[in-house]
C-alpha positions as CSV (number, residue, x, y, z in Angstrom):
1,M,-50.0,-25.1,51.6
2,G,-48.3,-28.5,51.4
3,V,-44.7,-28.9,52.5
4,E,-42.5,-31.8,51.6
5,I,-39.5,-32.5,53.9
6,E,-37.4,-35.2,52.3
7,R,-33.9,-36.7,52.6
8,K,-32.4,-38.8,49.8
9,F,-29.7,-41.5,50.0
10,L,-28.0,-44.0,47.7
11,V,-28.6,-47.6,48.4
12,L,-25.7,-50.0,49.1
13,K,-27.3,-53.5,49.2
14,S,-30.4,-55.5,49.3
15,Y,-33.5,-53.7,50.6
16,Q,-36.4,-55.4,48.8
17,Q,-39.5,-56.3,50.8
18,G,-42.8,-57.2,49.3
19,E,-44.0,-56.3,45.8
20,P,-42.8,-53.1,44.1
21,I,-45.1,-50.8,42.2
22,L,-44.1,-49.6,38.8
23,Y,-44.0,-45.8,38.5
24,R,-43.9,-43.8,35.3
25,Q,-43.5,-40.0,35.6
26,G,-42.8,-37.1,33.4
27,Y,-42.5,-33.3,33.7
28,L,-44.7,-30.8,32.0
29,S,-42.5,-28.0,33.3
30,R,-38.9,-27.9,34.7
31,E,-38.6,-24.2,35.1
32,P,-36.2,-22.7,37.7
33,G,-38.0,-22.7,41.0
34,R,-40.8,-25.1,40.1
35,T,-41.7,-28.4,38.4
36,V,-45.0,-29.8,37.3
37,R,-45.0,-33.6,37.3
38,I,-47.4,-36.2,36.0
39,R,-47.1,-39.6,37.8
40,V,-48.7,-42.9,37.2
41,A,-48.3,-45.6,39.9
42,G,-50.1,-48.8,39.2
43,E,-53.7,-47.8,38.4
44,S,-53.5,-44.4,40.1
45,A,-52.3,-41.0,38.8
46,W,-51.5,-37.5,40.1
47,I,-50.4,-34.1,39.0
48,T,-47.8,-32.5,41.4
49,I,-46.5,-29.0,41.5
50,K,-43.3,-28.5,43.5
51,S,-41.2,-25.4,44.4
52,S,-37.4,-25.4,44.5
53,T,-35.8,-27.0,47.6
54,Q,-34.6,-24.9,50.5
55,N,-32.5,-27.1,52.8
56,F,-34.6,-30.3,52.8
57,S,-38.0,-28.6,52.3
58,R,-40.2,-27.5,49.4
59,Q,-43.8,-26.6,48.7
60,E,-45.7,-29.5,47.2
61,F,-49.2,-29.6,45.9
62,E,-50.5,-33.0,44.7
63,Y,-53.9,-33.9,43.2
64,P,-55.3,-37.2,41.9
65,I,-56.2,-37.1,38.2
66,P,-58.0,-39.7,36.0
67,L,-55.6,-42.4,34.7
68,P,-56.5,-41.8,31.0
69,D,-55.7,-38.1,31.4
70,A,-52.3,-38.9,33.0
71,Q,-51.4,-41.2,30.2
72,E,-52.2,-38.5,27.6
73,L,-50.3,-35.9,29.6
74,L,-47.2,-38.1,29.8
75,L,-47.0,-37.7,26.0
76,L,-46.7,-33.9,26.4
77,C,-43.8,-34.1,28.9
78,V,-40.4,-32.5,28.5
79,G,-37.5,-34.9,28.3
80,S,-37.9,-38.7,28.8
81,I,-40.3,-40.5,31.0
82,V,-38.7,-41.7,34.2
83,E,-39.6,-45.3,35.1
84,K,-38.8,-47.0,38.3
85,Y,-39.9,-49.7,40.7
86,R,-40.8,-48.5,44.2
87,W,-40.7,-50.4,47.4
88,R,-42.0,-49.1,50.7
89,V,-39.7,-50.4,53.4
90,P,-40.5,-49.9,57.1
91,H,-37.5,-49.1,59.3
92,G,-37.8,-47.7,62.9
93,K,-40.6,-45.2,63.1
94,H,-40.5,-44.4,59.3
95,V,-41.2,-45.9,56.0
96,W,-38.5,-45.5,53.4
97,E,-39.4,-45.4,49.7
98,V,-36.8,-47.2,47.7
99,D,-36.7,-46.5,43.9
100,E,-34.8,-48.8,41.5
101,F,-34.7,-46.9,38.2
102,L,-35.2,-48.5,34.8
103,G,-34.2,-47.6,31.2
104,D,-31.6,-44.9,30.8
105,N,-31.5,-44.5,34.6
106,S,-30.9,-48.2,35.3
107,G,-28.2,-49.0,37.8
108,L,-29.4,-46.2,40.1
109,I,-31.1,-47.1,43.4
110,V,-32.2,-44.3,45.7
111,A,-34.0,-44.3,49.1
112,E,-36.0,-41.4,50.4
113,I,-37.5,-40.6,53.7
114,E,-40.2,-38.0,54.4
115,L,-40.0,-36.2,57.7
116,N,-42.2,-33.9,59.7
117,S,-39.5,-31.4,60.4
118,E,-36.0,-30.7,59.0
119,D,-34.4,-31.6,62.4
120,E,-36.4,-34.8,63.0
121,L,-34.2,-37.7,64.0
122,F,-34.4,-41.0,62.1
123,D,-32.6,-44.3,62.1
124,L,-30.5,-45.2,59.0
125,P,-31.1,-48.8,57.7
126,P,-27.9,-50.8,57.2
127,W,-28.4,-50.7,53.4
128,I,-28.2,-46.9,53.2
129,G,-25.2,-45.2,51.7
130,E,-24.2,-41.6,50.9
131,E,-26.7,-38.8,51.3
132,V,-27.5,-37.1,48.1
133,S,-30.3,-34.8,49.2
134,S,-28.5,-31.7,48.0
135,D,-27.2,-33.1,44.8
136,M,-29.6,-32.0,42.1
137,R,-28.4,-34.8,39.7
138,Y,-30.5,-37.2,41.7
139,H,-33.8,-35.3,41.4
140,N,-36.2,-37.1,39.2
141,S,-36.8,-34.0,37.2
142,N,-33.1,-33.9,36.3
143,L,-33.0,-37.6,35.5
144,S,-35.7,-37.0,32.9
145,V,-33.2,-34.9,30.9
146,H,-29.8,-36.1,32.2
147,P,-30.2,-39.8,32.7
148,F,-27.9,-41.7,35.1
149,Q,-26.3,-43.9,32.4
150,Q,-25.1,-40.7,30.6
151,W,-23.2,-39.4,33.6
152,E,-19.5,-39.3,33.4
153,D,-17.6,-40.9,36.3
């Protein structure tokens, strides 16, 4: 069984290093307790099944699939396709994944760090802001049906 332990933060200022990769992803299922995601990143594609989050952990099963299949499956997804540029930014002993969202989610920039345990210590980069790990609005599956630009202040 795969387990993902992830923390998520808003980004305050410049973080960009290197070339980003364009991600396109959609959800075949957004049922309570699980999601089924199709993701295309560059020329690679995956199907991912995730359970609901408990604290900062959830079950995750991810498998590569052929790019043409992923492109067809994206057409079957519920809600809109989430598009974003992703940077991988080393800091301390970890690599942060920074996502700058596009389209209806433009203006949103989120950084994630994957950990080996929920109590693992990590250094916060100077460009990190508020933690939003427990705020479901920032989950990509939610952004596909409740885009950032439609949120009320």
